[in-house]
C-alpha positions in Angstrom: 27.6 61.9 119.9 29.1 58.6 121.2 31.9 58.9 118.7 32.8 62.4 119.9 32.9 61.2 123.5 35.2 58.3 122.6 37.5 60.8 120.7 37.7 63.1 123.6 38.3 60.2 126.0 41.1 59.0 123.7 42.7 62.5 123.8 42.6 62.4 127.6 44.1 58.9 127.8 46.9 59.8 125.4 47.7 62.9 127.4 47.8 60.8 130.6 50.3 58.4 129.0 52.5 61.4 127.9 52.4 62.8 131.5 53.5 59.4 132.8 56.5 59.4 130.4 59.5 60.6 132.3 61.4 61.4 129.1 59.0 64.1 127.9 59.8 67.8 128.4 58.2 69.9 131.1 56.7 72.2 128.5 55.0 69.5 126.6 53.7 67.9 129.8 52.2 71.3 130.7 50.5 71.5 127.3 49.2 67.9 127.8 47.8 68.9 131.3 46.1 72.0 129.8 44.6 70.0 127.0 43.2 67.4 129.5 41.7 70.2 131.5 40.1 71.8 128.5 38.8 68.5 127.1 37.0 67.6 130.4 34.3 70.3 129.9 33.7 68.9 126.4 33.1 65.5 127.9 30.8 66.9 130.5 28.9 68.9 127.9 28.4 65.7 125.9 27.1 63.9 129.0 24.8 66.8 130.0 23.4 66.9 126.4 22.9 63.2 126.5 21.0 63.5 129.8 18.8 66.2 128.3 18.2 64.1 125.1 17.3 61.1 127.3 14.6 63.2 128.9 13.3 64.4 125.5 13.4 60.8 124.2 10.9 59.8 126.8 8.4 62.4 125.4 9.1 61.0 121.9 8.5 57.4 123.1 5.2 58.6 124.7 4.2 60.1 121.4 4.7 56.8 119.7 2.8 55.0 122.5 0.0 57.5 122.1 -0.1 56.8 118.3 -0.3 53.0 119.1 -3.2 53.7 121.5 -5.0 55.6 118.9 -4.3 52.8 116.4 -5.7 50.2 118.8 -8.8 52.4 119.4 -9.9 52.5 115.7 -11.5 49.0 115.7 -13.5 49.8 118.8 -14.8 53.0 117.3 -15.5 51.4 113.9 -17.5 48.5 115.5 -19.7 50.7 117.8 -23.4 50.7 116.8 -24.2 53.9 114.8 -27.9 53.2 115.3 -27.6 53.8 119.1 -25.7 57.0 118.5 -28.2 58.4 116.1 -31.0 57.5 118.6 -29.1 59.5 121.2 -28.7 62.5 118.9 -32.4 62.4 118.2 -33.2 62.3 121.9 -30.8 65.2 122.5 -32.3 67.3 119.8 -35.7 66.8 121.4 -34.1 67.7 124.8 -32.8 70.9 123.2 -36.2 71.9 122.0 -37.8 71.1 125.4 -35.1 73.1 127.3 -35.8 76.2 125.1 -39.5 75.8 125.7 -39.2 75.2 129.5 -36.7 78.1 129.8 -39.0 80.5 128.0 -42.1 79.4 130.0 -40.1 79.2 133.3 -38.7 82.7 132.9 -42.2 84.1 132.2 -43.8 82.2 135.1 -41.1 83.2 137.5 -41.5 86.9 136.6 -45.3 86.7 137.0 -45.1 84.9 140.3 -42.6 87.3 141.8 -44.5 90.3 140.5 -47.7 89.0 142.0 -46.0 88.3 145.4 -44.3 91.7 145.5 -47.5 93.5 144.4 -49.4 91.9 147.2 -46.8 92.9 149.8 -46.4 96.4 148.4 -50.1 97.0 148.2 -50.6 95.7 151.8 -48.0 98.2 153.1 -49.3 101.0 151.0 -52.9 100.5 152.2 -51.7 100.1 155.8 -49.5 103.2 156.0 -51.3 105.6 153.7 -54.7 104.6 155.0 -56.6 103.2 152.0 -60.4 103.9 152.2 -62.3 101.0 150.7 -65.6 102.9 150.6 -64.3 106.0 148.8 -61.5 104.2 147.0 -58.9 106.8 148.0 -55.9 107.1 150.3 -56.6 109.2 153.3 -53.1 110.7 153.4 -50.3 111.4 150.9 -47.4 111.4 153.3 -45.9 109.5 156.2 -44.7 111.8 158.9 -41.2 112.0 160.3 -42.0 110.0 163.5 -43.6 107.1 161.5 -41.0 107.0 158.8 -38.6 104.8 160.7 -41.3 102.2 161.4 -42.2 102.1 157.7 -38.5 101.8 156.8 -38.1 98.9 159.1 -41.2 97.1 157.9 -40.3 97.7 154.2 -36.8 96.3 154.7 -38.3 93.2 156.3 -40.6 92.7 153.4 -37.8 93.1 150.9 -35.8 90.5 152.8 -38.8 88.1 152.6 -39.3 88.9 148.9 -35.6 88.1 148.2 -36.1 84.7 149.8 -39.3 84.3 147.8 -37.5 85.1 144.5 -34.8 82.5 145.3 -37.5 79.8 145.9 -39.5 80.7 142.8 -36.4 80.8 140.6 -35.0 77.5 142.0 -38.4 75.8 141.4 -38.7 77.0 137.8 -35.1 76.1 137.0 -35.6 72.7 138.4 -37.6 71.7 135.4 -34.7 72.5 133.1 -32.3 70.7 135.5 -34.5 67.6 135.4 -34.4 67.7 131.6 -30.6 67.8 131.7 -30.5 64.9 134.1 -32.4 62.8 131.5 -29.3 62.8 129.3 -28.0 59.2 129.3 -24.4 59.5 130.7 -23.9 55.8 130.3 -24.3 56.0 126.5 -21.7 58.8 126.4 -19.4 56.8 128.6 -19.7 53.8 126.3 -18.5 55.9 123.4 -15.7 57.5 125.5 -14.4 54.0 126.4 -13.9 53.3 122.7 -11.1 56.0 122.5 -7.5 55.8 123.5 -6.7 56.3 127.3 -5.5 59.9 126.8 -8.6 60.9 124.9 -10.8 59.1 127.5 -9.2 61.1 130.3 -9.7 64.4 128.4 -13.4 63.6 127.6 -14.2 62.5 131.2 -12.6 65.7 132.5 -14.7 67.8 130.3 -17.8 65.8 131.2 -17.1 66.2 134.9 -16.5 69.9 134.5 -19.7 70.5 132.6 -21.6 68.4 135.1 -20.2 70.3 138.1 -21.1 73.6 136.6 -24.7 72.5 135.8 -25.2 71.2 139.3 -23.8 74.3 141.0 -25.7 76.8 138.8 -29.0 75.0 138.8 -29.1 73.9 142.4 -27.8 77.2 143.8 -28.8 79.7 141.0 -28.5 82.9 143.0 -25.0 82.0 144.3 -23.6 82.3 140.8 -25.0 85.6 139.6 -23.6 87.4 136.5 -20.8 89.9 137.1 -23.3 92.8 136.8 -24.7 91.8 140.2 -21.7 92.4 142.4 -23.6 93.0 145.5 -25.6 90.4 147.3 -29.2 90.2 146.0 -30.8 91.3 149.3 -28.5 94.3 149.6 -29.2 95.2 146.0 -32.9 95.2 146.6 -32.6 97.3 149.7 -30.9 100.1 147.8 -34.2 101.7 146.6 -35.6 101.4 150.2 -32.6 103.4 151.6 -33.0 106.0 148.8 -36.7 106.3 149.6 -36.1 106.9 153.3 -33.3 109.4 152.9 -34.9 111.3 150.1 -36.8 113.6 152.4 -36.0 114.5 156.0 -39.7 115.3 156.7 -41.3 112.0 155.7 -42.2 109.7 152.9 -44.8 110.6 150.2 -47.1 108.2 148.5 -45.7 108.8 145.0 -42.1 108.2 146.1 -43.2 105.0 147.9 -44.9 103.7 144.7 -41.9 104.6 142.6 -39.6 102.8 144.9 -41.8 99.7 144.7 -41.6 99.9 141.0 -37.8 100.1 141.0 -37.7 97.0 143.3 -40.0 95.1 140.9 -37.8 96.1 137.9 -34.7 95.0 139.7 -36.2 91.6 140.4 -37.4 91.3 136.8 -33.9 92.0 135.5 -32.4 89.6 137.9 -34.7 86.7 137.0 -34.3 87.3 133.3 -30.5 87.5 133.7 -30.4 84.2 135.7 -32.7 82.4 133.3 -30.9 83.6 130.2 -27.6 82.5 131.6 -28.8 79.1 132.7 -30.7 78.4 129.5 -27.6 79.3 127.5 -25.6 76.9 129.7 -28.1 74.1 129.3 -28.4 74.5 125.5 -24.6 74.6 125.2 -24.3 71.4 127.2 -26.7 69.6 125.0 -25.0 70.9 121.8 -21.6 69.8 123.1 -22.9 66.3 123.6 -24.4 66.3 120.1 -21.1 67.6 118.7 -19.3 64.8 120.5 -21.5 62.2 118.9 -21.2 63.8 115.5 -17.4 63.7 115.8 -17.6 60.1 116.9 -19.7 59.2 113.8 -17.3 61.1 111.6 -14.3 59.2 112.9 -16.3 55.9 112.7 -17.1 56.5 109.0 -13.4 57.2 108.3 -12.1 54.2 110.2 -14.6 51.9 108.6 -13.3 52.8 105.2 -9.7 52.0 106.1 -8.1 49.0 104.3 -6.1 46.3 106.0 -3.1 47.5 104.1 -3.4 51.0 105.6 -3.7 49.5 109.1 -0.6 47.4 108.5 1.4 50.4 107.1 0.5 52.4 110.2 1.5 49.7 112.5 4.8 49.3 110.7 5.4 53.0 111.0 4.8 52.9 114.8 7.0 49.9 115.3 9.8 51.4 113.2 9.7 54.7 115.0 9.8 53.0 118.4 12.8 50.9 117.2 14.7 53.9 116.0 14.1 55.8 119.2 15.2 52.8 121.3 18.4 52.6 119.3 19.1 56.3 120.1 18.2 55.5 123.8 20.7 52.7 123.9 23.4 55.0 122.5 22.6 57.7 125.1 22.7 55.1 127.9 26.2 54.1 126.7 27.4 57.7 127.0 25.9 58.1 130.4 27.2 54.8 131.7 30.7 55.3 130.3 
């Protein structure tokens, strides 16, 4: 490219000398002028191309630097203690088993506690409004009249609000056991392995680690804030839907059977929500542990390969890196000559 630039510049210089020669004809001088004008875009194109190549060369040089960083990281990875890593994998495997067990038990306990809480509330309201007779074990009436319906509606909505808060508390408490298990993962051991890698890989691994950690903290400390897409409405408003259906079902009043059916619907909605949250969080927790195990397995795989490398291979790789950098710098020097000319 530099040779072409010099040729075009020589053409321009020769044309300039011709234009300065008073003995040349007007026609030839016009041709020389036209040629100089047409050669100028060629020179500019070469310089623009050189500028673009200079930018691309920086990327190429970064690739070589990245290769050298990886080459320098190999001894660090090869010398890390595999015993410590295998111990971590063993602990993580145990953590995986415990999370599955805690998740299964926590989901069951949450459903049982919420059902018990809601059953007590619903039974209290039913006994109060439909006049439960303890002595005869029967309800004294099957319907709530029109004038009492609004009061029952208001009280039922309040109980649903309370129950929603109760669900949140129970779910958070049960999920906290899984969260504590995740917190037992030794981040310092992971960080030690990350530091063995080249800077670019370190940055990538840390970014992933922070992303996973942020998702875990948010979803386990505020579980109902991050509901699955199937729950588009707020939890409280979703639970109130059966209450509104019950109240507007009949203009006359509310019958006992409809009241019981609505309470069952609310219970089912709470069950589904709890199961959905736990399934989502357990899946996240297991995936997190498995990702860390996969990281360690990949580290050990690299370590095994690097430990088998011969000094001759190391030397050949370094020679390749140095040669590529030298070649690119020669190109860079040629480009700089074009741009500075």
